[in-house]
N, C-alpha and C positions, 0 to 999 in steps of 0.2 A: 515360587512363586510368591503372591503382596504379600508379609504377613499381617500388614497393616491394611487391608483390602475392606474398603464399608459395604461390600456386600449388594443387590440387588435396589435398594434402597437407601440406604443411610441418615445420621441424624439427625438432617436437616429437612430430610423426609414427612409429610401427610402419615404415611406409611407408621412410623419412628411412636410417631405424637401417638393415632390411636392406639395402636398395641403395650403402650406402655403402661394402657388401661388394664388393672387386674382385675374391673369387671364383666373382663369379656369373656369371663368362665360362664354367664349369665348367657353370653350371647351365644358360645358355638349349640349351647343346648336348645337354643329360640332355628338354632343352623336347623338343627335334626331331627326339633316339629314339623319344619317347613316340607325338609326332602325327603318326609315320610313322604305328604300329597303326592307324590308323582310315582304312580303305579311300577311306570319301570328302572326309578330310579330304585326303590325305594324293593324290588326283586330282585336289584344286583346289590344289596347291602346280604339284600335273607338271604336266599340262596350262595355268597359267596364269602360268608365271614363270620367267628365263633362271638357277635358279638355278644350274644345274651347268657352265657356263659366265658366271656371275658368282656368283659362290659368296662372295665375301667381301662386293662390293659394300651382297648385298644382304643380309647380314652387320649390314654400316656401317649402311647403311637404318634396322636394325630394329635394333637398340640407339641409335640415334637418337630414333627414333619410342619407346622407352619411356622413356628417358630425358629426351621432353622432358615427355612423361606426365606424369615423375611431376616436375622440378625444374623445369620451364617453370614461367613464371603461368600461372589461368586461361585468361589468353585465347592464351596459346602451344597451347596441352596442348585444351582447344576445336577449334581447327584446327586441328592435329594428327592432329586424330580426325575428323572434319573430311574433311579431304582422304581420309584414308581408307576412310572408308565409298563416298565417289564413287568409290571405284578399286574397291573390288568390290561395289559395284550393277551395273555393266556387263560385271561377271563369268558366266560359267557352265563346270559342266565333265561330261562323262558320265564317271558311273554304273562302274564295270569288274566289278562284280557285277552290273547289270539293266541297263543300257543307259542307265538316265535319264536325261536330262538330268535339272541341279537351279544357284541358283544358290550363288555362293558364298556370300555374307551369310549362308545356312539359319540362326535360333539355336542345333540341333543344336550344327551348324559351328563357330562364333564361340564357344559355349558350352569345347565340345573346347579350341581353344586359349588359353583365357585360365586356363580350371581346371588345364591340363598344362602350362604358362610360371607360375604364381603359385607353385604346388605345388610347385615343381621349386626357383626362388628359393627359396625361402621353405626345404623340408627343403635344398638345397644348403649355403645360411648356418648353418645352426639341427648336420649334421652335419660343418660344416667349425669349429663352435665358437662361433658368435654369439653368447652369453645370452639366450634370450630365454622366457621365461611364458610358461605355457600361454594366458593372458588378451592375452599381444599374440605369440601366435601366429594367436587369435580374431580382437584390434584387428589385422592384418592382413589380413588374410580382406576383414573386413569394409570396411575401406580400400580397399580393391583393384574391390569395386564402382562405388566409382568410375570404373576403369580399363574396367570391361567394359559403362559406362555408355558411354562413347566411340566404343566400336567397333558400337554397336547396340543391346544388351542391354539388356533391361530387369532391373535390376539385383538386384529381387526374386526372378527365376531362376536366380539366381547365387546358389552353396556362400558361404556367409558367415562357413565357422568349420569347424577343423578336424575335427569331426567329419560335415559338410556332406557334405565335400570328400574324407573317404572312403567315406562309403556312394551319393557319383555317381559316383567311378571303382566299388565295388558297380554297378551299373548299368547303365553305358556297356563293361565289359567284351565282354558280348556279342557287341554292336560290331563288337569289334575284330576284325582280322583275320592274319596271315603273309603278305600276298600278295607277288606280282614288285617292282608298285613299293616298296614298302618293306623290304624285302630290301637292291633295288641300293639305295635310295635310304644302308640304314646305311651300305651301304657305302664308301658319297661321303663321310657325314660322318667316317666313322674316317679315311680318305686323300685328302680334297683337294687338288685343284693348288692350294698351295701363290703367294700372290703373287710378282710375274717376281722382284724384289729377292732373297726368301726361300728360291724355287728355281736362283738361282742355281748353287749347289751341283751340283745333279740336269740340270742346262745342262753340269757338265762332269764330269761320268758319278759322284762319290756323290751315289749316289743317297737313301744313308738319313746325312744333316750333322744338327747340334744341330734347326737349326727341325724336320723331320720325326721325329727321336724324343722333341719337345717338344710337338710337336700329337697323338703315338701316344697319351704318356702321359695329356691331359688329356681326351682320349679314352674312351678308355680309362677312365678313373675317368667318364668323368657316363654309359659304359655303367652298371658295378660299381653304381653310387647307384640308377641304375633301381630300381620294384620287381619285388619277385620273380616277379612272373606274366610283369612288360615283359621279361628275361630273358628268360625260358623259352618268352614266345612268339618272342624270336630264335635258340631254341637256343641260349643260355646258358645258363650254370649259376642253380637260382637256387638258392643254398646261403648259410645265415649266413655263410661263411667272405667269397662272394665281395662283398659289403656289408661287413662289416669292415673287409677289405683297401684297398676306396674309401674308410669313413670313415678311415681314415688315413693314408689317402694324399691325404687331402683337408682333412686336418687338417693334414699336415706344406705345403701349396703357400701355405694359407691366411697362415702362420708366417714363410712366405720370402714372399711378397708386406705383408705385414707390417713388412719392415723397408726398401722398397723407400721413398722416400720419397715423400710423401704427393700433390708436388705433376707427379710424372710416370702418377699413376694416378686422379688426376681433371679427369672431360674439364672443358671451357668449360659448361656450362647447373648441371652441381653446381659449380662457383664461382662462377659468378651466384647460382647460388641460393642460397650462403653469402652471399656479396653485399645481395643483398638482405633475409637475415634477421638480415645485423650491420646492417642501417641501418633498417631496422624496430622490435626493441631498441631502441636509438639512441633512435628520438624515440620509441618506449614507454616511457623510463624522462625523457628528459625532459618530457615529458609528467605 
């Protein structure tokens, strides 16, 4: 195996440029608010996961999977995709509207999760101030078809440009609903139980300590970054001022994160990928 394999994307890709942004923690939360509006997708999660009792563990596993597909070697990314496909292959759920049993790896559901995730990553990064040209935006969506293939989708059926993503949202909106599960999930996402160490103030009777306030601010920003139609489905404001406020907040948060030394924000997968890229570049120059 090539120890300097650069993975599915590599250092010259738009994917690396977008995913090096720490602000994507807000994007991940935004995508979950969006995903909950699809009744079948939400049922698949609610009926097959322990996200309420292990919210942070699930978040870490999801983040690790995404980082592996973006920064891991080709073999590591493909292995992660294969594990996820095997897990999905044996899971079923019941449609809350029709009572029909369905596989959670149906292409329509996988496509919904994929599009909401990558669109959230891209739109959040741009609104936070990451400069991207229109060509780079299209390039990101096209590159992310490789990630879609890992979960079992035919890349040709996945939106590959900004206009195709916009058209996909227009086409899927009639299927979206504000269900009880969506409402309960939104409430949970906005105020989940904090990890034990962070929730210690609550154990001492301080129910809204700094960690809770910080998380509430991130959740509110993620919600504000939703498309106006999604906010209206949740009963929230679909006004331009809501989006403007979220834009200002996410830009300020990105600036604050930029002041933090990179070594504290870069995970081991990104660090390893940069080391491989450096070795690869040195070998190319020597050759």
